[in-house]
Every structure is written in structure tokens, then in C-alpha cells.
N, C-alpha and C positions, 0 to 999 in steps of 0.2 A: 721642583723639576728633578729629572734624573741627571745626576752629575757624573756618574761613572761612564766613561766613553767606550768601554770594551764590550760592545755588543756585536752580534753578527751583522746587523744592519750597518753599523758604523764601519766595520771592516769591508763590507761590500762597497760602500761609498768610497773608502780609502783606495781600494784597488781599482775601482772604476775611474777615479780621478787620475790614478797613476798609469792608466792605459790611454794616455793622450787626451784626457778629459772626455772619455766615452760618455755619451748621454744615457740617461735612463731608458730612453726609447730604444736605442741601439742595443743596450744590454738586454732589455726585455725581449727584443726580437731574436737575439742570439740564443737566449735561454729558453725561449718558448713560453714566456709568461707575459703579462700585461705591464705596461708602463706604470699604471696605477698600483699594481702589486709591488713593483720594485720601490716605488715611492713610499708606500706604507711600511715596507720592510726597513728601508733606510731610516725612516723617521721614528721607528719603534712602535708604530701603531698596530703592527701585525708581526707575528712570529712565523718562522718557517716550520711547517709541520711534517714535510716529506723529505726523506733522504734524497730521492730522485731530483727534487728541486735544488737541493744543495749541490749535487753533482753537476746539474745543468748550469747553474750560476758560476760555479768554480771553473768549469770548462770554458765558458764564455769569457771569463776574466783571465784565463790562462794561469790559474793558481790551483792549489790543492784544496780539498775540502778542509783539511787541517788548518790551512791558512785562514779560511773564513771562520773557523771555530776558535782560532787562537790557541790551538793545542801545540804545546812545545815552546810557546813564546810568552804566554800569560804569566804574570807574577802577581803577588799580592795575596794569594790564598795560602794561609799558613799550613793547611793540611797538605796541599800539593807541594809546597816548597820543602816541607819536612821530608816528604817522600822523594822529591827530586834529588836531594842530597845523597840518597842511597843508590840512585840509578847507575852512576858510573861504576860503582863496586859490583852491582848485579851484572852489568855488561862485561866487566872484566872477568868475573867468575864464569859466565857463559862462554866467553872466548877461550878461557883456560880449559874447560872440560870438553868443549867442542874440538879443541886441538889435540885431545887425547891425553892431556896431563892429568895425573891423579895424585893428590897428596895423601899422606898417611892419615887415617881416621883418628880423630881425637875424642870422638863420642863413643860411648857404649851403644850397643844395639837398642837397648831400652831408652836411652836418652834421645837417640836419633828418632825413634818411633814417636816418642812423646813430643819432640819439637815439631815434627811433621804434623801431628795431630793439632798442636797449638796453632800452627800456620793455617791449618784447615779451618779452625774455629774463627780465626781472624778473617779468612776469606768469606765464611758464611755471614759474618757480621759486617762485611765490607770495610773493615779497618785496614785499608791498603797502606797507609803510612807505617803502621806497626808491622805489617807483613813485609813491607819493603826493607825494613831494618833487619829482619831475620834472614832474608833470602841470600845475601852474599855468602855467609858462612854455611847456611843450610844446603845450598847448591854444592859447595865443595865437599861437605861431609857426606851428602848423599852420593856424590860421584865416587867417593872412596869405596862405597858398598855396591853401587850399581843396581841393576834389576828394576823392579817396579817402583821401588822407593825413589830412585833417581828420576824415573818418568813422572811420578806424582809431583815431585818438587819442581821439575821443569814445567809441568802443567800449571802449577800454582804461580810460577814466575810469569808465564804467558798471560794468565788471567790478571794478575796484579799490574803488570806493565800496560796491558791493553786498557784497563780501567783508569790508569793514570795518564793516558794519552800517548804512550810510547809504543805505537803499533809496530814500528819497524823492529824494535827489540822483542816485542811479544811474538812476532813472526819467527825470529831466531829461536826463541825458547820453544815454540810449538814445533818447529821443524826438528829441533834437536830431540825433543821428546819422542817424536815419531820415528826418528832414526835409530833409537835404542830400544824402543818398545817391542816386546815379543808376545805379551799377553794380548789376544785379540781385543779385549775390552779396553785396554790402555792404548792400543793402536787406534781404536775408534775415538777414544777421548782426545788423543793427540790430533787426529784429523779435524775434530770439532773445534779444538782450540785454534788450529791453523785457519779454518774458514772464518772464525770469529775475529781473528786478528787482522785479516786483510782490510785495507782501507775501503771506504764506501765506494770509491770510484771503481774498485775491482769486484763489484757485486756479481757480474757475470762469471768471473774466475772463481769466486767463492761458491757459486751455485754448481759450476761444473766439478769443482773439487769435491763437493759433498756428494754429487751424483756418482763419481768414481768410487768414493769410499763406500757408499751404499751397496754398489755392485760387488766390490771386492770382499766385503765383510759379511755378505748375506749368508755365506756357508757356515758362519759361526753363530748364527742367530738363535741356536738352541740355548746359548748362555744368556740368562736374563740380563746380566750386566751389559752385554753387547746389544741386546734389544733396546735397552734404555738409551744407549748412546746412538744407535741407529735412529731412534725416534727423535733425538736431539738434532741429528744431521738432517732429517726430513724437515724439521722446523726451521733450521738455518737456511736450507735450500728454498723453503717456501718464502721466507722474508727476502732473501737476496734476489729471487726470481721476480718478486713483486717490485723491488727497486728497479730491476732491469726491464720492467714492463711486460714480462712473460706471465700474465695472470693465469692462463690455463695451466701452465706448469706449476705455478704456485699452489693452485687449488688441488692438484693431484698430490703434491707433497704434503699439504696440510691434511688431506683426507687420509693418507697413509699413516701420518703421525697420530691422527685421532683414532684410527682403527687399532694401532699398536697400543696406544694409551688405554683404550677401553679394555683390552685383555690384561694389561698389567695393573691397572688401578694406580692411585696415588701411592708413593712410597710410604710405608707405615711410619718410618721415622722422620718423614718430611724431607728427606735428603736423597735417598737412593744411592746408586753407585757414583762415587766421586762427587757427591753433592749436587748432581745435575737436576734432581727433583722431577724427573720425567714422569708424566702421568696426565690424566685429564685436566687437572688444574693448570699445569704448565702449558699444555696445548691451548687452553683458553686465554692465557696471558699472551702467548705469541699471536693468537688470532686477533687480540685487541691491537697489538702492535702492527700487524699486517693491515687491519682496517684503518688504522691511523695513517699508514703509508699510502693507502688508497684515497685518503682525504675524506673518509666516511665517518665523520664524528658521531653521527646518530647510531651507527653500528657499534662503535666503541662503547658508547653509553649503554646500549642494549646488552652487549656482551658482559659489561661490568656487573649487571644484576645477577648473573649466574656464576661468576667466578669468585672463589673464596681464597684469596692469596695467603691468608694466615695459616693454611694447612701445610705450607712449605716452609722449610727452615731458613733458607737463604734470604737475607734482608733485601737483596737486590731484586728478588721476584716481587716482594711487596712494594718496593719503590716503583718498579715498572708499572704495576697496576695503577697506583695512585697518580703517577706522572702522566701516563696515557689518558687516564680519565680526566685529570685536571686540564690537560691541553684540549681535550674534546669539549669539555664544558666551557672553556674560554673561547672556543671558536664562535665568532659572531658577536661576542661581547655582551650577551644578555644574561649569562649565568656566572658572572665573575666572582660573586661571593662564594658560590659552590666550588668554583675552580680554585680559589685561594685555599679553601678548606682542604681540598684534595692535595694541593701542593704542600701544605703544612704537614699532612700525613706522609707524603712521599719523603719529605726531608727528615721527619722523625724516624722513619723506617731505616734510612741509610744516609746519615748526614754528610759524610765525606763525598761519596759519589754525586750527591745532589749538588753540593756546593761547587764542584768542579765540572759539572755538566753544562756546557754552553747553551744547549737547547732549554734546559730547565731554568737557567738564569735568565735567558731571553724571555721566557714565558712570564716570569715574575715582573721583569721590566715592562713588558707589554701591558700587564694588568695595571701597573703604576701609571703608565702613559695615559691609559683610558680613564684612570681615576683622577687625573689632574684637575679636570673641570669641576669636580665636586669635592676637592681636597682629599689627599691620600689618607685613607683610614689608618689609625695608629697600629692596628694589627698587621697591616701590610707593610708599614714602615719598619716595625720591629722584626718581622719575618725576613724582609729584604736585608736588614742589617746583620742578621744572624748568618746569612750566607755571603756576606761581603759586598752587598750592593748598597750604596749610600743614596738614599732618597732625601733630598733637602726639603726643608719645610716650605 
């Protein structure tokens, strides 16, 4: 049986019981789902595949989506705990530079540039704990120089903090990056970081923010770097509009992104400006995520046949592909062996973010719940153990 209690379903039941013993039927009615669905989620027989469902359940329970995901409260994962130790120092550094304080630089220009490049490599490989250890001093050193180097480090901080579950601090870093950016490409990158850092509940706000940025920065679209980031903003707006139920708007943004990607092609180095990787492959990955948000598992599987994530440098892109495909294959319970293979590849692509991703962990637990009747396969038991889930014999 599954002995680790920290699942999304367990948290939903916890908050339901702490709302005066709200019944599953009442919760289902408030969230716009069925009582059977709530029962399956709480028992671990089914996982939540749509962000909009998380938003609806959190609103019905009068909690945040982060409360249901356990973000900011979970312990036990060594990678996340290692990074968490650095978060107060990152926050302190952000406060200091936002307040206008500037320390004297102790780095040469060459060393600062090399350290920023090393942090970027860690971002590409999704090694957020190692990146978090670098950021406090790197932020202060970049602040002593200013310009695009400071904006780049602030962007790195926003990305690192968001992926570790500290969205409120990621928002601070993204806002700061935008406040000091002067280069249109970095302004666009900062706006993208801001939209990405907003909580799921703020999907309509994120979509509107992306729309404003697209309008304001269109005059600078002659710059290929700006075009790449505008493409990313279109993709962000497409996903957040889908979460908000504005499917027509989402289609328009996705079509614009696809048109832009077709003219640019995939970045030759697999990264492009600021490692965003914008091009036809990235559009395909976001289209898979949007299809997953719409609950169309068949479309996710169909799209997966034409997307080659290995052409992009960032490990998180490859993880996104395999995670979306795995969850689509797991839908219905008839292709669990294939789903497990996809999850294993997702974890190998980016071990740290997979281990701390509540939706990924829940998907593995759901596979285990379904496997109980026929004894959990050793491969699944070993894989679960690798990401910190204990499946008893």
C-alpha cells in the first residue's frame, strides 16, 4: 500500500474535513465536478490533470492551490530542503538591491560573466539547488555592475524560485528585473518571467499581462531576440487563457506563436535568446500542455508523435514532453506500463523538478494505487523510491 500521505487527494480531504466536515457531494457541487471524481481523487485512484480543476477545488475549500499542492510546507525532499536553506539569503539580497543599496563589487568583469554563465548552465540542466546556492552573492555582485547583467541574474532568480515553489519571491525578482531592464528583449523576458510567476489562480491576470506586453513591445519586433520572447508571451497567454476557459483567445495566441515560430525556426544552438528555446518544437510542447489542460489525452498523444524535444537544450522542455505524455497515457488506466516508461524518462531528463513536482508525484502514486490489485511491479517501486515515495510491499 502507499504509506506516504502527502498527496493532493489527502490534502483535499484534510481541508474538506476542516471546513466543518464538508461532504464530498457539497465540495463537488461547489467545484463543478462529480462526487465520484472527488472520491477517486481523495483515494488516489485518479490524479488531477487540469489546472482549472485545482483552482475550482481550492476556491471551494477556501484555500490556495499552493495549499493543495503542499508547496511551501512539504519537507522530506533532500533537493528541495537543500535549496530552501538558501531562499532567505536570496530574499535578503533582493530586498537590498530593490531598496537601491549597492555594495562594492568583489568580482572582476570576467569572473562575473563566467559565474552568470555557470548559473545559466545550472538553469538549463534544472539544477535549482546548486543555482540557489549561487544566487545570493551573484545578485549582489550583478547589482554592483547593473545593466543587462543584473536583469539576467534577476531573471535567473525568478526562474529558480518559481520552480522551487516560491512564487511570491519569484514575482518580486521578475518585477525587479522589469523595473531595471532597458533593452527591449530583456524587458520582454522580464514580462514573461512575471506572467510565469503568477499563481495559477491568477491565470486571467497573467493572460492580460501578456496581452499588454505583446502590444507594448510589438514596435521592437525587428529584433529577433524580441520576437522570440514575444512568441513565448503568446504561448504563456494561450495556456493561461485555456485555464481561464477562454478557448477562442487561447487558439488565437497559439496560432500567432506558431506563425512566428515558423518564420524563426528552432534555435540552432537549442537555446535561443535567454535559453527560451522558442521555435516550432517549443510551440508543440506548449500545445501538448494546452491539450492536457483541456482534458484531451488523445490529442496529447497525437501531438507527441510529431514533437522532438531533444532538439532543445533545456532539460525542463524534455521533462515537460514526457510528463504530459505520461499523464495522457495514464488516463483511463489501460496504458499504465507505457505511462510509467514516460515518467521514468521525465525524471531522468530533470530529476530535481520531477521529484518536487506535486502533480508528477501524484501521477506515480495513482499508478501504484491501480497496481495494488496485481502487486506493485519492482520497477515502479524502485522508481517511486527514487523520487521519495515509499510504496510498502
